[in-house]
C-alpha positions in Angstrom: 70.5 -29.7 -17.8 67.6 -29.7 -15.5 64.1 -28.6 -16.6 62.6 -26.0 -14.2 58.7 -25.6 -14.1 57.5 -22.2 -13.0 54.4 -21.6 -10.7 52.1 -20.7 -13.6 52.8 -24.0 -15.3 52.0 -25.9 -12.1 48.7 -24.0 -11.7 47.7 -25.0 -15.3 48.7 -28.6 -14.7 46.6 -28.7 -11.5 43.6 -27.2 -13.1 43.7 -29.6 -16.0 44.1 -32.6 -13.6 41.2 -31.4 -11.5 39.0 -31.1 -14.6 40.0 -34.6 -15.8 39.2 -36.1 -12.3 35.8 -34.3 -12.3 34.9 -35.6 -15.7 35.9 -39.2 -14.8 33.8 -39.0 -11.6 30.8 -37.6 -13.4 30.8 -40.3 -16.1 31.3 -43.0 -13.6 28.4 -41.8 -11.4 25.9 -41.3 -14.3 27.1 -44.1 -16.6 27.7 -41.4 -19.3 23.9 -40.9 -19.7 21.3 -38.6 -18.3 19.4 -41.3 -16.3 16.5 -39.0 -15.4 15.6 -38.5 -19.1 16.0 -42.3 -19.8 13.6 -43.4 -17.1 10.1 -44.6 -18.1 7.3 -42.4 -17.1 4.3 -43.6 -15.2 2.1 -40.5 -15.1 -1.1 -40.3 -17.1 -0.4 -37.5 -19.5 -0.3 -37.2 -23.3 3.5 -37.2 -23.2 3.9 -40.5 -21.3 3.4 -43.0 -24.2 5.5 -40.9 -26.6 8.4 -40.6 -24.1 8.2 -44.3 -23.1 8.1 -45.5 -26.8 11.0 -43.3 -27.6 13.1 -44.5 -24.7 12.1 -48.2 -25.3 13.1 -48.0 -29.0 16.4 -46.4 -28.0 17.0 -49.3 -25.6 15.7 -52.0 -27.9 13.0 -52.8 -25.4 10.3 -53.9 -27.9 7.9 -55.2 -25.2 7.7 -51.9 -23.5 7.5 -50.0 -26.8 4.6 -52.2 -27.9 2.6 -51.4 -24.8 2.5 -47.7 -25.9 0.5 -48.3 -29.0 -3.3 -48.6 -29.6 -5.0 -51.9 -30.2 -6.2 -50.6 -33.6 -2.7 -49.9 -34.7 -1.3 -53.2 -33.3 -4.1 -55.2 -35.1 -3.3 -53.4 -38.3 0.4 -54.4 -37.9 -0.6 -58.0 -37.4 -2.7 -57.9 -40.5 0.2 -56.6 -42.5 -1.4 -53.3 -43.2 1.2 -51.3 -41.3 5.0 -51.5 -40.9 5.6 -53.7 -37.8 8.9 -52.9 -36.0 8.1 -55.5 -33.3 8.8 -58.5 -35.6 12.2 -57.3 -37.0 14.3 -57.8 -34.0 14.2 -54.2 -32.9 15.9 -51.0 -33.7 18.6 -49.6 -31.6 20.2 -46.4 -32.9 23.7 -46.6 -31.5 25.3 -44.3 -34.1 23.5 -41.0 -33.2 22.6 -39.2 -30.1 19.0 -38.1 -30.1 16.8 -35.8 -28.1 13.0 -35.8 -28.0 11.2 -32.5 -27.6 7.5 -31.8 -27.3 6.4 -28.8 -29.3 2.7 -28.9 -28.8 -0.1 -31.1 -27.3 -3.9 -30.8 -27.6 -6.8 -32.9 -26.7 -9.5 -32.9 -29.4 -12.4 -30.6 -28.5 -14.9 -32.8 -30.2 -13.6 -36.1 -28.8 -11.8 -36.0 -25.4 -10.5 -39.5 -26.1 -8.4 -38.3 -29.0 -5.3 -36.0 -28.9 -2.4 -34.8 -31.0 1.1 -34.2 -29.9 3.7 -32.4 -32.1 7.2 -33.6 -31.4 10.7 -32.8 -32.7 13.6 -35.3 -32.6 17.0 -33.7 -32.7 19.7 -36.1 -34.0 23.4 -35.5 -33.7 26.0 -37.5 -35.6 29.6 -37.0 -34.6 32.7 -38.2 -36.3 34.2 -37.8 -39.7 37.8 -37.8 -40.6 38.4 -34.3 -39.3 36.0 -34.5 -36.4 33.0 -33.1 -38.3 29.5 -33.5 -37.1 26.0 -33.1 -38.3 22.8 -32.1 -36.5 19.3 -32.4 -37.9 15.7 -32.3 -36.6 12.7 -34.3 -37.7 9.2 -33.0 -36.7 6.1 -35.2 -36.5 2.5 -35.0 -35.4 1.4 -38.0 -33.4 -2.3 -39.0 -32.8 -3.1 -40.5 -29.4 -6.3 -42.3 -28.3 -7.5 -43.1 -24.8 -7.6 -46.9 -24.2 -7.8 -48.8 -21.0 -7.6 -45.6 -18.9 -4.3 -44.6 -20.6 -3.2 -42.7 -23.6 -1.9 -44.8 -26.5 -0.1 -43.9 -29.7 -2.4 -44.3 -32.7 0.0 -43.3 -35.4 2.7 -45.4 -37.2 5.5 -43.5 -35.5 8.5 -45.6 -34.4 11.2 -43.0 -33.9 13.5 -44.8 -36.3 14.8 -42.0 -38.4 
């Protein structure tokens, strides 16, 4: 007995094959990541140190992350007054996918060398026995100061939640 495949079945098989090929090509070209969003920023804006610290901590690049923080906060870490993520070997969150969103940013009217930025970090955790997933958002307000002609984070925010 010979199995005969009709035209409709062949069309479905070809569409599925084309989608699989497109997915493989896309993942191979981008490395499975959105490379534009993971690139460090070089512009002089309020968002630059926050974005760069977030990306650096995601990559485990403690040297770059450290450069985004104010001298006052770094000195406080060295004195043991603040949590110091730069001495613990780093933090790489490989379990969850995360996205940084900027909700608001304002330069202080009384002191143009101070600013606040409100962020939200959306975290997605996939998995579970039946393919369940969980999504949650953490919102923070980060204080920035102007140091050495660049904005620096002056809040103990290390994106490790």
